[in-house]
N, CA, C and O of each residue as an XYZ file, in Angstrom:
812
protein
N     -18.931    -14.107     35.872
C     -18.140    -12.937     35.514
C     -16.672    -13.339     35.417
O     -15.961    -12.894     34.515
N     -16.210    -14.195     36.362
C     -14.839    -14.661     36.316
C     -14.531    -15.452     35.083
O     -13.440    -15.330     34.527
N     -15.486    -16.282     34.629
C     -15.322    -17.090     33.426
C     -15.195    -16.194     32.217
O     -14.337    -16.422     31.364
N     -16.078    -15.126     32.123
C     -16.018    -14.231     30.994
C     -14.691    -13.530     30.921
O     -14.125    -13.384     29.837
N     -14.169    -13.084     32.079
C     -12.872    -12.435     32.109
C     -11.771    -13.346     31.623
O     -10.876    -12.941     30.881
N     -11.862    -14.611     32.068
C     -10.855    -15.613     31.675
C     -10.890    -15.858     30.170
O      -9.844    -16.015     29.542
N     -12.089    -15.891     29.591
C     -12.234    -16.101     28.146
C     -11.624    -14.938     27.386
O     -10.880    -15.113     26.421
N     -11.973    -13.715     27.864
C     -11.404    -12.521     27.167
C      -9.906    -12.516     27.227
O      -9.226    -12.196     26.252
N      -9.392    -12.878     28.395
C      -7.923    -12.887     28.563
C      -7.281    -13.916     27.639
O      -6.229    -13.657     27.054
N      -7.903    -15.068     27.506
C      -7.388    -16.121     26.630
C      -7.420    -15.667     25.192
O      -6.475    -15.919     24.444
N      -8.515    -14.987     24.777
C      -8.600    -14.509     23.427
C      -7.532    -13.477     23.143
O      -6.950    -13.477     22.058
N      -7.261    -12.594     24.094
C      -6.229    -11.588     23.936
C      -4.870    -12.212     23.773
O      -4.082    -11.793     22.925
N      -4.585    -13.233     24.599
C      -3.298    -13.921     24.502
C      -3.153    -14.577     23.159
O      -2.094    -14.489     22.537
N      -4.218    -15.248     22.687
C      -4.167    -15.901     21.378
C      -3.895    -14.888     20.258
O      -3.135    -15.153     19.326
N      -4.544    -13.718     20.380
C      -4.327    -12.677     19.338
C      -2.882    -12.219     19.347
O      -2.270    -12.084     18.287
N      -2.334    -11.982     20.511
C      -0.952    -11.531     20.627
C      -0.005    -12.610     20.079
O       0.925    -12.308     19.331
N      -0.253    -13.862     20.458
C       0.619    -14.956     19.976
C       0.542    -15.074     18.458
O       1.549    -15.333     17.799
N      -0.647    -14.885     17.908
C      -0.811    -15.012     16.458
C      -0.026    -13.870     15.764
O       0.647    -14.102     14.760
N      -0.118    -12.670     16.296
C       0.593    -11.544     15.735
C       2.118    -11.757     15.849
O       2.872    -11.493     14.912
N       2.539    -12.244     17.030
C       3.969    -12.499     17.231
C       4.486    -13.537     16.230
O       5.576    -13.400     15.674
N       3.692    -14.553     16.023
C       4.101    -15.621     15.088
C       4.222    -15.072     13.676
O       5.122    -15.449     12.925
N       3.298    -14.169     13.322
C       3.345    -13.553     11.979
C       4.609    -12.742     11.801
O       5.279    -12.819     10.772
N       4.922    -11.961     12.824
C       6.095    -11.085     12.727
C       7.372    -11.897     12.736
O       8.318    -11.555     12.026
N       7.429    -12.968     13.525
C       8.646    -13.791     13.545
C       8.860    -14.459     12.201
O       9.989    -14.676     11.762
N       7.723    -14.785     11.547
C       7.813    -15.520     10.271
C       8.318    -14.635      9.138
O       8.775    -15.139      8.112
N       8.237    -13.303      9.321
C       8.658    -12.403      8.235
C      10.168    -12.397      8.112
O      10.855    -12.179      9.110
N      10.705    -12.624      6.937
C      12.162    -12.595      6.788
C      12.717    -11.202      6.858
O      11.949    -10.240      6.848
N      14.025    -11.052      6.930
C      14.625     -9.771      7.062
C      14.279     -8.939      5.829
O      14.114     -9.451      4.722
N      14.176     -7.608      6.078
C      13.678     -6.701      5.025
C      14.691     -6.571      3.868
O      15.901     -6.476      4.076
N      14.152     -6.572      2.668
C      14.952     -6.286      1.465
C      13.937     -5.746      0.453
O      12.733     -5.896      0.657
N      14.401     -5.121     -0.632
C      13.476     -4.528     -1.593
C      12.495     -5.568     -2.131
O      12.873     -6.712     -2.385
N      11.261     -5.176     -2.300
C      10.227     -6.081     -2.794
C      10.454     -6.367     -4.266
O      11.099     -5.603     -4.984
N       9.901     -7.498     -4.691
C       9.895     -7.781     -6.134
C       8.922     -6.803     -6.816
O       8.212     -6.037     -6.164
N       8.922     -6.866     -8.147
C       8.124     -5.913     -8.891
C       6.635     -6.136     -8.681
O       6.179     -7.232     -8.356
N       5.892     -5.044     -8.880
C       4.423     -5.147     -8.854
C       3.986     -6.116     -9.974
O       4.698     -6.363    -10.948
N       2.758     -6.650     -9.767
C       2.244     -7.710    -10.597
C       2.596     -7.625    -12.078
O       2.566     -6.555    -12.686
N       2.928     -8.782    -12.634
C       3.147     -8.908    -14.089
C       2.119     -9.805    -14.705
O       2.305    -10.321    -15.808
N       0.995    -10.000    -13.972
C      -0.076    -10.810    -14.551
C      -0.554    -10.207    -15.863
O      -0.484     -8.989    -16.029
N      -1.036    -11.016    -16.798
C      -1.570    -10.492    -18.063
C      -2.653     -9.470    -17.785
O      -3.469     -9.677    -16.887
N      -2.686     -8.386    -18.519
C      -3.676     -7.334    -18.288
C      -5.097     -7.858    -18.356
O      -5.460     -8.593    -19.274
N      -5.884     -7.477    -17.390
C      -7.313     -7.855    -17.338
C      -8.145     -6.685    -17.824
O      -7.877     -5.545    -17.442
N      -9.137     -6.929    -18.648
C      -9.907     -5.859    -19.256
C     -10.597     -4.963    -18.252
O     -10.648     -3.745    -18.428
N     -11.138     -5.572    -17.177
C     -11.800     -4.787    -16.140
C     -10.795     -3.896    -15.409
O     -11.081     -2.728    -15.145
N      -9.607     -4.446    -15.079
C      -8.590     -3.662    -14.429
C      -8.083     -2.553    -15.317
O      -7.832     -1.440    -14.857
N      -7.928     -2.864    -16.616
C      -7.473     -1.852    -17.571
C      -8.431     -0.685    -17.566
O      -7.995      0.466    -17.557
N      -9.734     -0.950    -17.572
C     -10.743      0.109    -17.571
C     -10.700      0.898    -16.288
O     -10.750      2.127    -16.322
N     -10.607      0.215    -15.134
C     -10.581      0.910    -13.833
C      -9.365      1.828    -13.740
O      -9.464      2.952    -13.247
N      -8.220      1.342    -14.215
C      -6.993      2.109    -14.120
C      -7.071      3.340    -15.021
O      -6.642      4.429    -14.640
N      -7.632      3.148    -16.235
C      -7.734      4.271    -17.183
C      -8.661      5.349    -16.586
O      -8.371      6.541    -16.685
N      -9.741      4.936    -15.985
C     -10.701      5.903    -15.364
C     -10.063      6.607    -14.188
O     -10.224      7.817    -14.032
N      -9.335      5.870    -13.351
C      -8.768      6.468    -12.149
C      -7.679      7.487    -12.486
O      -7.606      8.557    -11.882
N      -6.849      7.144    -13.444
C      -5.747      8.053    -13.828
C      -6.307      9.337    -14.447
O      -5.712     10.405    -14.294
N      -7.432      9.246    -15.137
C      -8.007     10.439    -15.750
C      -8.820     11.280    -14.805
O      -9.177     12.411    -15.133
N      -9.132     10.733    -13.597
C     -10.038     11.416    -12.665
C      -9.396     12.642    -12.019
O      -8.184     12.692    -11.811
N     -10.210     13.595    -11.716
C      -9.745     14.802    -10.997
C      -9.527     14.490     -9.541
O     -10.161     13.585     -8.999
N      -8.636     15.226     -8.892
C      -8.381     14.994     -7.444
C      -9.581     15.376     -6.634
O     -10.133     16.465     -6.796
N     -10.001     14.457     -5.736
C     -11.199     14.736     -4.901
C     -10.835     14.797     -3.423
O     -11.717     14.772     -2.565
N      -9.542     14.877     -3.123
C      -9.136     14.923     -1.709
C      -9.571     16.205     -1.038
O      -9.420     17.288     -1.602
N     -10.120     16.089      0.184
C     -10.569     17.224      0.945
C      -9.784     17.258      2.271
O      -9.631     16.240      2.945
N      -9.307     18.428      2.611
C      -8.512     18.592      3.867
C      -9.413     18.716      5.063
O      -9.595     19.813      5.593
N      -9.981     17.619      5.499
C     -10.802     17.612      6.680
C      -9.945     17.573      7.909
O      -8.753     17.279      7.821
N     -10.528     17.868      9.075
C      -9.769     17.932     10.305
C      -9.129     16.596     10.651
O      -7.973     16.551     11.073
N      -9.874     15.507     10.476
C      -9.338     14.184     10.834
C      -8.154     13.847      9.912
O      -7.205     13.197     10.351
N      -8.195     14.265      8.681
C      -7.094     14.026      7.751
C      -5.859     14.836      8.181
O      -4.730     14.358      8.067
N      -6.079     16.054      8.673
C      -4.972     16.867      9.142
C      -4.306     16.213     10.348
O      -3.080     16.153     10.436
N      -5.119     15.730     11.268
C      -4.590     15.052     12.438
C      -3.766     13.841     12.017
O      -2.669     13.607     12.525
N      -4.322     13.075     11.073
C      -3.618     11.882     10.570
C      -2.279     12.272      9.948
O      -1.264     11.619     10.190
N      -2.280     13.339      9.144
C      -1.041     13.741      8.494
C       0.028     14.192      9.480
O       1.214     13.917      9.298
N      -0.407     14.888     10.527
C       0.575     15.300     11.541
C       1.217     14.100     12.217
O       2.430     14.077     12.429
N       0.413     13.107     12.555
C       0.935     11.886     13.191
C       1.879     11.136     12.263
O       2.985     10.759     12.650
N       1.421     10.924     11.022
C       2.250     10.159     10.108
C       3.492     10.946      9.677
O       4.532     10.349      9.398
N       3.395     12.260      9.622
C       4.562     13.083      9.269
C       5.696     12.878     10.277
O       6.870     12.808      9.915
N       5.317     12.785     11.526
C       6.315     12.545     12.593
C       7.009     11.213     12.410
O       8.226     11.103     12.558
N       6.207     10.188     12.082
C       6.770      8.839     11.877
C       7.651      8.745     10.623
O       8.604      7.969     10.562
N       7.298      9.555      9.640
C       7.980      9.489      8.342
C       9.210     10.394      8.247
O       9.939     10.352      7.255
N       9.437     11.201      9.266
C      10.457     12.237      9.176
C      11.870     11.700      8.828
O      12.612     12.362      8.103
N      12.226     10.567      9.313
C      13.555     10.005      9.023
C      13.664      9.518      7.599
O      14.754      9.508      7.027
N      12.534      9.108      7.012
C      12.562      8.604      5.636
C      12.492      9.717      4.615
O      13.136      9.668      3.567
N      11.689     10.732      4.944
C      11.570     11.909      4.055
C      11.861     13.155      4.891
O      10.943     13.742      5.463
N      13.113     13.557      4.966
C      13.520     14.652      5.841
C      12.926     16.025      5.515
O      12.735     16.849      6.409
N      12.636     16.265      4.241
C      12.105     17.552      3.793
C      10.635     17.675      4.200
O       9.794     16.943      3.678
N      10.305     18.602      5.137
C       8.928     18.693      5.610
C       7.908     18.973      4.507
O       6.810     18.418      4.524
N       8.265     19.830      3.550
C       7.336     20.177      2.490
C       7.048     18.958      1.622
O       5.892     18.682      1.301
N       8.082     18.238      1.247
C       7.892     17.013      0.448
C       7.083     15.981      1.216
O       6.207     15.317      0.661
N       7.388     15.858      2.486
C       6.725     14.860      3.305
C       5.206     15.125      3.417
O       4.399     14.212      3.244
N       4.841     16.345      3.698
C       3.433     16.714      3.832
C       2.710     16.556      2.498
O       1.584     16.061      2.457
N       3.347     16.972      1.413
C       2.745     16.818      0.088
C       2.526     15.348     -0.241
O       1.465     14.970     -0.736
N       3.516     14.531      0.032
C       3.386     13.104     -0.186
C       2.225     12.496      0.581
O       1.444     11.723      0.026
N       2.111     12.849      1.869
C       1.059     12.296      2.718
C      -0.343     12.793      2.252
O      -1.319     12.043      2.291
N      -0.411     14.032      1.825
C      -1.666     14.552      1.321
C      -2.115     13.793      0.061
O      -3.287     13.444     -0.083
N      -1.163     13.548     -0.842
C      -1.484     12.801     -2.063
C      -1.874     11.355     -1.716
O      -2.874     10.839     -2.216
N      -1.093     10.726     -0.876
C      -1.353      9.330     -0.497
C      -2.732      9.202      0.145
O      -3.500      8.312     -0.220
N      -3.053     10.069      1.086
C      -4.341     10.022      1.764
C      -5.486     10.155      0.749
O      -6.477      9.427      0.799
N      -5.312     11.105     -0.166
C      -6.351     11.317     -1.191
C      -6.529     10.143     -2.112
O      -7.657      9.730     -2.381
N      -5.433      9.593     -2.605
C      -5.511      8.464     -3.537
C      -6.033      7.206     -2.851
O      -6.795      6.449     -3.452
N      -5.638      6.974     -1.614
C      -6.171      5.842     -0.850
C      -7.658      5.971     -0.659
O      -8.390      4.997     -0.835
N      -8.130      7.164     -0.299
C      -9.562      7.402     -0.128
C     -10.344      7.137     -1.388
O     -11.414      6.530     -1.350
N      -9.804      7.598     -2.524
C     -10.508      7.399     -3.814
C     -10.670      5.916     -4.109
O     -11.695      5.489     -4.640
N      -9.653      5.131     -3.762
C      -9.679      3.696     -4.044
C     -10.383      2.917     -2.982
O     -10.566      1.709     -3.133
N     -10.787      3.551     -1.912
C     -11.457      2.857     -0.805
C     -10.475      2.006     -0.009
O     -10.839      0.935      0.476
N      -9.244      2.465      0.130
C      -8.229      1.753      0.871
C      -7.844      2.512      2.139
O      -7.922      3.740      2.163
N      -7.435      1.817      3.176
C      -6.922      2.479      4.360
C      -5.573      3.108      4.012
O      -4.699      2.428      3.475
N      -5.390      4.410      4.314
C      -4.088      5.040      3.975
C      -2.920      4.374      4.677
O      -1.811      4.339      4.145
N      -3.167      3.837      5.885
C      -2.087      3.127      6.586
C      -1.591      1.945      5.811
O      -0.393      1.665      5.784
N      -2.522      1.236      5.168
C      -2.155      0.083      4.349
C      -1.307      0.521      3.164
O      -0.321     -0.131      2.820
N      -1.700      1.640      2.534
C      -0.954      2.103      1.362
C       0.487      2.541      1.821
O       1.468      2.287      1.123
N       0.574      3.174      2.962
C       1.909      3.518      3.506
C       2.752      2.256      3.707
O       3.944      2.255      3.401
N       2.152      1.198      4.212
C       2.916     -0.063      4.422
C       3.372     -0.638      3.071
O       4.492     -1.134      2.951
N       2.522     -0.569      2.085
C       2.927     -1.080      0.764
C       4.075     -0.253      0.187
O       5.046     -0.809     -0.325
N       3.963      1.080      0.269
C       5.056      1.941     -0.241
C       6.357      1.648      0.539
O       7.436      1.590     -0.051
N       6.245      1.468      1.853
C       7.395      1.172      2.648
C       8.122     -0.081      2.154
O       9.341     -0.072      1.985
N       7.371     -1.150      1.924
C       7.966     -2.401      1.478
C       8.411     -2.336      0.021
O       9.473     -2.853     -0.324
N       7.610     -1.707     -0.835
C       7.930     -1.681     -2.243
C       9.140     -0.837     -2.588
O       9.993     -1.267     -3.364
N       9.229      0.373     -2.017
C      10.279      1.307     -2.467
C      11.010      2.021     -1.348
O      11.916      2.809     -1.619
N      10.641      1.766     -0.080
C      11.231      2.480      1.048
C      11.061      3.978      0.835
O      11.945      4.753      1.200
N       9.945      4.399      0.254
C       9.571      5.793      0.047
C      10.496      6.525     -0.936
O      10.614      7.750     -0.908
N      11.141      5.746     -1.795
C      11.985      6.372     -2.835
C      11.185      6.445     -4.114
O      10.943      5.426     -4.761
N      10.766      7.669     -4.489
C       9.887      7.780     -5.654
C      10.614      7.551     -6.977
O       9.984      7.453     -8.030
N      11.950      7.466     -6.916
C      12.717      7.189     -8.130
C      13.229      5.729     -8.167
O      14.096      5.394     -8.974
N      12.690      4.876     -7.297
C      13.145      3.524     -7.230
C      12.788      2.758     -8.534
O      11.710      2.941     -9.100
N      13.732      1.895     -8.988
C      13.511      1.046    -10.163
C      13.931     -0.341     -9.730
O      15.037     -0.526     -9.222
N      13.052     -1.331     -9.926
C      13.366     -2.742     -9.560
C      14.220     -3.382    -10.643
O      14.433     -2.803    -11.708
N      14.696     -4.560    -10.363
C      15.544     -5.254    -11.334
C      14.812     -5.635    -12.599
O      15.443     -5.910    -13.620
N      13.459     -5.658    -12.550
C      12.686     -5.946    -13.756
C      12.003     -4.693    -14.333
O      11.209     -4.792    -15.268
N      12.322     -3.496    -13.759
C      11.861     -2.290    -14.350
C      10.632     -1.632    -13.735
O      10.157     -0.615    -14.240
N      10.102     -2.215    -12.628
C       8.997     -1.550    -11.931
C       9.456     -0.217    -11.363
O      10.600     -0.072    -10.932
N       8.552      0.751    -11.365
C       9.018      2.122    -11.060
C       8.232      2.809     -9.930
O       7.036      2.597     -9.733
N       8.968      3.626     -9.222
C       8.338      4.571     -8.300
C       7.913      4.023     -6.966
O       8.297      2.917     -6.585
N       7.123      4.791     -6.258
C       6.744      4.505     -4.860
C       6.072      3.175     -4.694
O       6.395      2.443     -3.759
N       5.143      2.827     -5.570
C       4.403      1.583     -5.479
C       4.850      0.553     -6.521
O       4.182     -0.455     -6.751
N       5.996      0.834     -7.140
C       6.625     -0.099     -8.085
C       5.668     -0.598     -9.187
O       5.302     -1.771     -9.252
N       5.296      0.345    -10.031
C       4.360      0.057    -11.131
C       5.133     -0.348    -12.364
O       6.119      0.291    -12.730
N       4.673     -1.434    -13.018
C       5.277     -1.875    -14.252
C       4.883     -0.950    -15.390
O       3.703     -0.635    -15.543
N       5.848     -0.508    -16.193
C       5.593      0.464    -17.272
C       4.526      0.022    -18.293
O       3.870      0.861    -18.910
N       4.362     -1.282    -18.462
C       3.400     -1.755    -19.486
C       1.988     -1.236    -19.218
O       1.179     -1.135    -20.141
N       1.690     -0.905    -17.961
C       0.336     -0.417    -17.644
C       0.011      0.861    -18.386
O      -1.153      1.096    -18.711
N       0.998      1.694    -18.665
C       0.743      2.963    -19.373
C       0.246      2.659    -20.785
O      -0.715      3.271    -21.250
N       0.883      1.735    -21.452
C       0.433      1.361    -22.792
C      -0.951      0.727    -22.773
O      -1.766      0.977    -23.661
N      -1.220     -0.106    -21.745
C      -2.491     -0.791    -21.661
C      -3.666      0.163    -21.553
O      -4.758     -0.141    -22.034
N      -3.455      1.311    -20.929
C      -4.581      2.265    -20.772
C      -4.454      3.467    -21.690
O      -5.175      4.453    -21.530
N      -3.538      3.391    -22.656
C      -3.408      4.454    -23.632
C      -2.813      5.761    -23.125
O      -3.128      6.845    -23.615
N      -1.930      5.623    -22.113
C      -1.290      6.829    -21.552
C       0.227      6.620    -21.503
O       0.808      6.620    -20.417
N       0.876      6.441    -22.656
C       2.306      6.095    -22.685
C       3.226      7.167    -22.120
O       4.374      6.880    -21.780
N       2.742      8.387    -22.017
C       3.569      9.484    -21.516
C       3.459      9.707    -20.029
O       4.136     10.586    -19.496
N       2.630      8.942    -19.336
C       2.542      9.104    -17.855
C       3.854      8.895    -17.198
O       4.573      7.951    -17.525
N       4.192      9.759    -16.269
C       5.485      9.681    -15.545
C       5.276      8.904    -14.233
O       4.699      9.428    -13.281
N       5.738      7.683    -14.197
C       5.533      6.831    -12.994
C       6.408      7.242    -11.845
O       6.281      6.696    -10.749
N       7.298      8.194    -12.061
C       8.094      8.728    -10.943
C       7.394      9.942    -10.311
O       7.831     10.456     -9.282
N       6.315     10.382    -10.939
C       5.537     11.454    -10.333
C       4.647     10.875     -9.242
O       3.937      9.900     -9.487
N       4.667     11.442     -8.068
C       4.043     10.830     -6.869
C       2.569     10.530     -7.070
O       2.141      9.398     -6.844
N       1.776     11.513     -7.491
C       0.376     11.313     -7.618
C       0.030     10.233     -8.617
O      -0.809      9.370     -8.359
N       0.694     10.292     -9.775
C       0.428      9.291    -10.834
C       0.757      7.906    -10.336
O      -0.029      6.985    -10.559
N       1.864      7.716     -9.683
C       2.266      6.383     -9.220
C       1.276      5.893     -8.152
O       0.854      4.738     -8.192
N       0.911      6.744     -7.217
C      -0.021      6.348     -6.164
C      -1.386      5.993     -6.736
O      -2.043      5.065     -6.263
N      -1.806      6.729     -7.747
C      -3.140      6.449     -8.351
C      -3.117      5.089     -9.064
O      -4.055      4.304     -8.921
N      -2.080      4.813     -9.810
C      -1.931      3.492    -10.424
C      -1.940      2.429     -9.356
O      -2.731      1.488     -9.423
N      -1.068      2.563     -8.361
C      -0.899      1.520     -7.349
C      -2.150      1.257     -6.560
O      -2.515      0.101     -6.347
N      -2.831      2.325     -6.111
C      -4.012      2.170     -5.307
C      -5.146      1.534     -6.119
O      -5.903      0.718     -5.592
N      -5.263      1.896     -7.365
C      -6.297      1.330     -8.254
C      -6.055     -0.170     -8.463
O      -6.993     -0.965     -8.413
N      -4.827     -0.540     -8.692
C      -4.466     -1.946     -8.914
C      -4.689     -2.757     -7.635
O      -5.221     -3.865     -7.699
N      -4.297     -2.234     -6.499
C      -4.498     -2.962     -5.255
C      -5.972     -3.124     -4.939
O      -6.405     -4.193     -4.509
N      -6.739     -2.074     -5.151
C      -8.191     -2.160     -4.926
C      -8.827     -3.255     -5.783
O      -9.673     -4.028     -5.332
N      -8.386     -3.283     -7.014
C      -8.927     -4.300     -7.947
C      -8.668     -5.694     -7.458
O      -9.565     -6.536     -7.473
N      -7.439     -5.957     -7.018
C      -7.093     -7.290     -6.523
C      -7.832     -7.630     -5.207
O      -8.203     -8.780     -4.971
N      -8.032     -6.617     -4.373
C      -8.765     -6.824     -3.122
C     -10.215     -7.236     -3.416
O     -10.759     -8.128     -2.767
N     -10.825     -6.577     -4.398
C     -12.178     -6.954     -4.799
C     -12.170     -8.344     -5.445
O     -13.030     -9.175     -5.156
N     -11.207     -8.580     -6.306
C     -11.157     -9.883     -7.009
C     -10.978    -11.024     -6.042
O     -11.459    -12.126     -6.302
N     -10.282    -10.790     -4.905
C     -10.062    -11.811     -3.882
C     -11.092    -11.737     -2.754
O     -10.902    -12.299     -1.676
N     -12.177    -11.034     -3.030
C     -13.304    -10.956     -2.096
C     -12.882    -10.515     -0.702
O     -13.319    -11.072      0.305
N     -12.019     -9.499     -0.668
C     -11.617     -8.898      0.612
C     -10.458     -9.601      1.301
O     -10.029     -9.171      2.372
N      -9.946    -10.668      0.712
C      -8.803    -11.377      1.326
C      -7.523    -10.537      1.044
O      -6.977    -10.550     -0.059
N      -7.081     -9.819      2.081
C      -5.994     -8.862      1.877
C      -4.694     -9.571      1.583
O      -3.926     -9.107      0.741
N      -4.415    -10.692      2.255
C      -3.156    -11.395      2.011
C      -3.076    -11.845      0.552
O      -2.037    -11.675     -0.086
N      -4.148    -12.413      0.020
C      -4.114    -12.888     -1.352
C      -4.026    -11.693     -2.336
O      -3.348    -11.772     -3.360
N      -4.719    -10.599     -2.007
C      -4.653     -9.406     -2.868
C      -3.248     -8.838     -2.905
O      -2.772     -8.439     -3.968
N      -2.577     -8.794     -1.762
C      -1.220     -8.274     -1.700
C      -0.259     -9.168     -2.484
O       0.631     -8.669     -3.173
N      -0.436    -10.486     -2.381
C       0.421    -11.381     -3.120
C       0.239    -11.195     -4.632
O       1.217    -11.225     -5.379
N      -0.979    -11.007     -5.076
C      -1.205    -10.765     -6.497
C      -0.617     -9.401     -6.907
O      -0.040     -9.273     -7.987
N      -0.762     -8.413     -6.066
C      -0.180     -7.107     -6.391
C       1.320     -7.226     -6.622
O       1.876     -6.583     -7.512
N       1.943     -8.024     -5.841
C       3.396     -8.219     -5.900
C       3.811     -9.213     -6.972
O       5.003     -9.369     -7.237
N       2.848     -9.889     -7.594
C       3.171    -10.910     -8.584
C       3.655    -12.202     -7.977
O       4.402    -12.947     -8.610
N       3.226    -12.487     -6.721
C       3.675    -13.683     -6.035
C       2.462    -14.424     -5.485
O       2.476    -14.853     -4.331
N       1.416    -14.582     -6.289
C       0.180    -15.248     -5.848
C       0.487    -16.608     -5.274
O       1.266    -17.382     -5.832
N      -0.162    -16.892     -4.110
C      -0.015    -18.204     -3.470
C       1.140    -18.238     -2.497
O       1.332    -19.243     -1.813
N       1.925    -17.157     -2.411
C       3.039    -17.127     -1.457
C       2.783    -16.093     -0.379
O       2.029    -15.144     -0.596
N       3.410    -16.267      0.798
C       3.097    -15.442      1.959
C       4.204    -14.449      2.334
O       3.994    -13.617      3.217
N       5.347    -14.511      1.705
C       6.450    -13.688      2.112
C       6.109    -12.206      1.992
O       6.288    -11.440      2.938
N       5.616    -11.810      0.815
C       5.330    -10.406      0.608
C       4.184     -9.883      1.508
O       4.351     -8.856      2.165
N       3.022    -10.576      1.546
C       1.957    -10.109      2.467
C       2.454     -9.955      3.899
O       2.104     -8.989      4.578
N       3.278    -10.913      4.368
C       3.795    -10.847      5.743
C       4.659     -9.617      5.956
O       4.635     -9.012      7.028
N       5.414     -9.252      4.949
C       6.254     -8.068      5.088
C       5.404     -6.793      5.152
O       5.708     -5.885      5.926
N       4.341     -6.724      4.342
C       3.465     -5.582      4.419
C       2.743     -5.525      5.747
O       2.592     -4.448      6.323
N       2.291     -6.677      6.247
C       1.585     -6.714      7.547
C       2.527     -6.262      8.648
O       2.117     -5.527      9.546
N       3.758     -6.681      8.595
C       4.715     -6.273      9.613
C       4.904     -4.780      9.605
O       4.889     -4.151     10.663
N       5.084     -4.186      8.425
C       5.232     -2.742      8.317
C       3.965     -2.037      8.843
O       4.054     -1.026      9.540
N       2.803     -2.576      8.505
C       1.544     -1.971      8.951
C       1.395     -2.003     10.450
O       1.034     -0.995     11.059
N       1.667     -3.149     11.063
C       1.405     -3.318     12.491
C       2.490     -2.692     13.363
O       2.234     -2.378     14.525
N       3.689     -2.505     12.828
C       4.779     -1.968     13.661
C       5.118     -0.502     13.401
O       5.660      0.184     14.268
N       4.782     -0.017     12.162
C       5.159      1.362     11.841
C       4.029      2.261     11.420
O       4.064      3.460     11.695
N       3.023      1.719     10.757
C       2.009      2.559     10.129
C       0.608      2.268     10.659
O      -0.375      2.559      9.977
N       0.497      1.703     11.855
C      -0.769      1.368     12.485
C      -1.556      2.627     12.726
O      -0.988      3.709     12.877
N      -2.886      2.488     12.763
C      -3.782      3.629     13.010
C      -3.859      3.866     14.527
O      -3.998      2.925     15.308
N      -3.766      5.160     14.931
C      -3.840      5.515     16.350
C      -5.296      5.377     16.851
O      -5.571      5.631     18.024
């Protein structure tokens, strides 16, 4: 029994040290680079077109309400308007669920990409909460889509991230790097992980 306890303690220490090393390795925060500029992929183009055209399927279940209350408290300093904050969280939770993503992960991506500024524009023209490149609208035949509109931006971003997560066979770090257009580099994934583990972790 003493040996088992010692092994568990050692594993816990190793986990904590690994997380600490990850957080220390993350550079100081600054706006993220634009969302992927990889050449459009036919499968991704189809997925995005289908997702953007889909009707909202979000359901206000009790667990979602509890989640929104918790996250609303954490988000209050970033989005002071309670009505805007709750509407944003409702949309984000719904779009994350549709794409099969953890809503906490999507919150971390939005945090790093735009600091929750839905009107953010990067130096290369990526737009909105999840910093979507405008060329995607042309690729799916929806040139009039407003990427500053919360639901539209979240649906594009969640669909693109889900596609890269599947393409990378569940490797989240590689999927995040591709989403950011920095495949093979660790800076951006580390920043998202830091935001996830320190601010948007699941209770």
